[in-house]
N, C-alpha and C positions, 0 to 999 in steps of 0.2 A: 398917688395923684397930688399929694401935697408938695412933693419935690418938683413936679411939673409946674405947679403954680409959682414956686420960688424961682425956677428957671425962667419962666415967662416974665416975672417981675424984675429979674436981673438982666434982661436983654434978649431973652428968647433962646430957643434951642439951637439955632444956627450959631449964635455967638458962643454958646456953651460947648458946642462941638469943636470949635476952634481952641478953646481953653483946655478941653480934656483930651484932644487929639483922637476923639472917637468919631465914628461915622454918624452923620446927622440922622439918617434913617434908623440906625441902631438906637440912638438916643430916644427918638420918638417911640420906638417899640418898648424900650426899657422904662419909659415914663408913662406908659399906657396902663390901663386898669389890669391888664393881663401880663404886664411886664414881669420878667424874672431875670434880673441881671446877675452876672457873675460878680463875685466879691471884688475882683480887680476893677471892673467897670464901675461898680457902685462906689468904691473908694475914690476913683478919679472924679466921678461926678460930685461926690460930697466935698472933696478938696476944692474943686473949682467953684462951688457955691459957698465956700467958707465954713464948712462943717467938717466934723470928723466922727468916725465910728469908734466907739470904745466898748470894750468888754471888761467887766469887773467880776471878781469872785463874789459869790453870795455867801457871806459868813454868818 
């Protein structure tokens, strides 16, 4: 839900759909409480919002 708030603050889901080249309805589903995005879609969303996903080793 936090990502949906960020999306709304940065111009809304429709504008984000244009940036990510993802379907607007899919973005609404992905950003819902029960959303379960694929990694590729999540990566596109985060990139469009100015974020990146990083995985680091636990040493």
